[in-house]
ZAMARGU-4260 file (C-alpha; in steps of 0.2 Angstrom, whole numbers, plus 5000, padded with zeros to 4 digits):
<rodrens>
0) 5348/5850/5148 | 5343/5858/5132 | 5342/5876/5129 | 5323/5874/5128 | 5321/5867/5145
5) 5304/5864/5152 | 5297/5867/5169 | 5289/5857/5184 | 5274/5863/5193 | 5270/5855/5210
10) 5251/5856/5210 | 5241/5856/5226 | 5225/5847/5220 | 5215/5849/5237 | 5208/5836/5248
15) 5199/5825/5235 | 5183/5835/5228 | 5187/5840/5210 | 5178/5856/5213 | 5190/5861/5227
20) 5204/5862/5215 | 5210/5880/5211 | 5207/5887/5194 | 5226/5889/5192 | 5229/5871/5197
25) 5216/5865/5185 | 5223/5875/5171 | 5241/5869/5173 | 5235/5851/5173 | 5225/5854/5157
30) 5240/5862/5149 | 5254/5850/5155 | 5263/5839/5143 | 5266/5826/5157 | 5256/5823/5173
35) 5263/5813/5187 | 5249/5812/5201 | 5249/5803/5218 | 5235/5791/5213 | 5233/5784/5230
40) 5227/5801/5237 | 5222/5811/5221 | 5206/5805/5213 | 5206/5799/5194 | 5194/5814/5190
45) 5208/5826/5194 | 5220/5817/5183 | 5207/5817/5169 | 5209/5836/5168 | 5224/5832/5158
50) 5224/5835/5139 | 5221/5821/5127 | 5239/5821/5121 | 5247/5822/5139 | 5257/5807/5146
55) 5249/5803/5163 | 5257/5793/5177 | 5251/5787/5193 | 5265/5787/5206 | 5258/5777/5220
60) 5270/5762/5216 | 5285/5772/5211 | 5300/5777/5222 | 5308/5794/5221 | 5321/5789/5207
65) 5307/5783/5195 | 5297/5799/5198 | 5312/5810/5195 | 5317/5801/5180 | 5300/5804/5172
70) 5301/5823/5177 | 5319/5826/5172 | 5317/5817/5155 | 5301/5828/5151 | 5309/5844/5155
75) 5325/5840/5145 | 5313/5838/5130 | 5306/5856/5134 | 5290/5849/5141 | 5279/5855/5155
80) 5276/5843/5170 | 5262/5844/5183 | 5267/5835/5198 | 5250/5833/5206 | 5250/5831/5225
85) 5235/5830/5237 | 5229/5844/5248 | 5242/5858/5249 | 5260/5853/5245 | 5267/5863/5260
90) 5259/5851/5273 | 5266/5833/5273 | 5268/5835/5254 | 5285/5826/5253 | 5291/5838/5240
95) 5307/5844/5248 | 5317/5829/5242 | 5310/5832/5224 | 5314/5850/5225 | 5332/5846/5230
100) 5334/5835/5214 | 5327/5849/5203 | 5339/5862/5211 | 5354/5851/5208 | 5349/5849/5190
105) 5345/5867/5188 | 5327/5864/5183 | 5314/5878/5185 | 5299/5874/5196 | 5284/5882/5204
110) 5273/5877/5218 | 5254/5880/5216 | 5245/5879/5233 | 5230/5869/5236 | 5216/5867/5249
115) 5223/5858/5264 | 5212/5843/5270 | 5213/5852/5287 | 5203/5867/5281 | 5192/5856/5271
120) 5188/5846/5287 | 5185/5862/5297 | 5172/5867/5283 | 5164/5850/5284 | 5163/5852/5303
125) 5156/5869/5301 | 5169/5875/5314 | 5180/5890/5315 | 5197/5884/5322 | 5201/5901/5329
130) 5186/5906/5340 | 5188/5921/5351 | 5193/5917/5369 | 5192/5899/5365 | 5207/5896/5354
135) 5218/5908/5344 | 5231/5896/5339 | 5231/5880/5327 | 5244/5867/5329 | 5246/5855/5314
140) 5256/5840/5318 | 5257/5821/5318 | 5261/5807/5331 | 5277/5799/5331 | 5278/5782/5323
145) 5289/5775/5309 | 5294/5793/5306 | 5303/5801/5321 | 5298/5818/5327 | 5311/5832/5329
150) 5316/5837/5347 | 5303/5847/5356 | 5289/5841/5345 | 5283/5827/5354 | 5264/5827/5355
155) 5263/5829/5373 | 5274/5845/5372 | 5264/5853/5359 | 5247/5848/5367 | 5252/5858/5382
160) 5246/5874/5374 | 5228/5867/5374 | 5224/5876/5357 | 5215/5869/5342 | 5225/5853/5336
165) 5225/5845/5319 | 5233/5828/5318 | 5238/5821/5302 | 5244/5803/5299 | 5239/5798/5317
170) 5222/5789/5316 | 5230/5772/5319 | 5237/5778/5335 | 5221/5785/5344 | 5225/5776/5360
175) 5242/5784/5361 | 5234/5801/5355 | 5222/5801/5369 | 5235/5796/5382 | 5247/5810/5377
180) 5233/5823/5376 | 5226/5819/5393 | 5244/5819/5400 | 5246/5837/5393 | 5231/5843/5401
185) 5216/5842/5389 | 5200/5837/5399 | 5191/5821/5396 | 5177/5830/5388 | 5187/5839/5376
190) 5178/5838/5359 | 5186/5827/5345 | 5181/5825/5327 | 5189/5812/5316 | 5186/5816/5298
195) 5189/5802/5285 | 5193/5805/5267 | 5186/5823/5267 | 5181/5828/5250 | 5178/5810/5243
200) 5161/5802/5241 | 5164/5791/5256 | 5169/5805/5268 | 5164/5801/5286 | 5164/5811/5302
205) 5166/5803/5319 | 5163/5815/5334 | 5166/5811/5352 | 5177/5817/5366 | 5194/5811/5373
210) 5184/5799/5384 | 5176/5789/5369 | 5184/5793/5353 | 5197/5779/5353 | 5184/5766/5354
215) 5173/5774/5341 | 5187/5775/5329 | 5192/5757/5333 | 5174/5752/5329 | 5174/5761/5313
220) 5189/5752/5307 | 5196/5768/5299 | 5215/5766/5297 | 5221/5779/5285 | 5217/5796/5276
225) 5209/5803/5292 | 5212/5819/5301 | 5210/5820/5320 | 5204/5837/5326 | 5205/5841/5344
230) 5199/5856/5355 | 5185/5866/5361 | 5183/5875/5344 | 5177/5858/5338 | 5162/5859/5350
235) 5146/5861/5338 | 5137/5869/5352 | 5148/5885/5350 | 5137/5890/5335 | 5121/5887/5344
240) 5110/5902/5349 | 5104/5893/5365 | 5122/5889/5370 | 5127/5907/5368 | 5112/5913/5378
245) 5116/5901/5392 | 5135/5903/5392 | 5139/5919/5383 | 5152/5920/5370 | 5166/5932/5364
250) 5165/5938/5347 | 5177/5945/5334 | 5181/5963/5335 | 5181/5964/5316 | 5162/5967/5314
255) 5158/5973/5332 | 5149/5990/5332 | 5160/5995/5347 | 5177/5993/5338 | 5186/6005/5328
260) 5197/6000/5314 | 5205/6007/5298 | 5189/6006/5288 | 5175/6010/5301 | 5172/6020/5317
265) 5164/6012/5332 | 5146/6016/5335 | 5151/6028/5349 | 5163/6038/5338 | 5150/6039/5324
270) 5137/6046/5336 | 5149/6058/5343 | 5154/6064/5326 | 5136/6065/5321 | 5132/6076/5336
275) 5147/6087/5333 | 5141/6089/5315 | 5123/6094/5321 | 5130/6107/5332 | 5139/6116/5318
280) 5130/6131/5311 | 5132/6140/5295 | 5143/6156/5295 | 5134/6172/5296
</rodrens>
């Protein structure tokens, strides 16, 4: 490597919508000398943020050695590389193997987080994944297929918690997903939403329950780039005033008038303080 070695940025570009890329991520792409982007998952519009003199490579037909050769050659010439990933690089970003090469070669690198498809999908569904007294835990995982799962991470084991569940890379195995979730204790009427290519023009939402979701997905012919969102938090009725009136609903303490926190007293404490203040009389 030269004394004027360049730097690699792993850039999370979000789920697909070019407007959901962060300001920092866009700036790095615009300023990079070399852009290597996952063109099967990242839209062309994001690669187009690159400057007119930048070398831009799509990586969908490249194996790891080809990708790393481009990046290492560039940094050896003192250039800046933007390695553009979909979503957030920390979640199924396949960056650990790239980082190992950079570590071995002594190359400086930085990771720029992005909007995960999981959170873009929750926004599209207008749901909160951590609804009080419904679910306070989110598990992000995948079903076992060509890639084996580590011990104790089988879907049935994880699903036993009954919390909000986000499944990546699993839409082609919906029958297995339903079977494992039912065996773990999820009820037949547990809400499920399958979100296809969130943030893209062709995004699609399929809603159902564990009773019918596998058939609905099969009929849709969706077989890639979809998230499976499971749990009562996906129930759209939770935000309905009529549902709340009929069933009641817990709410967050954060904005409750009956809750004291660092920045605000509860209503009762405010009233007590006001009464105490009113009882004070000026000194004679």
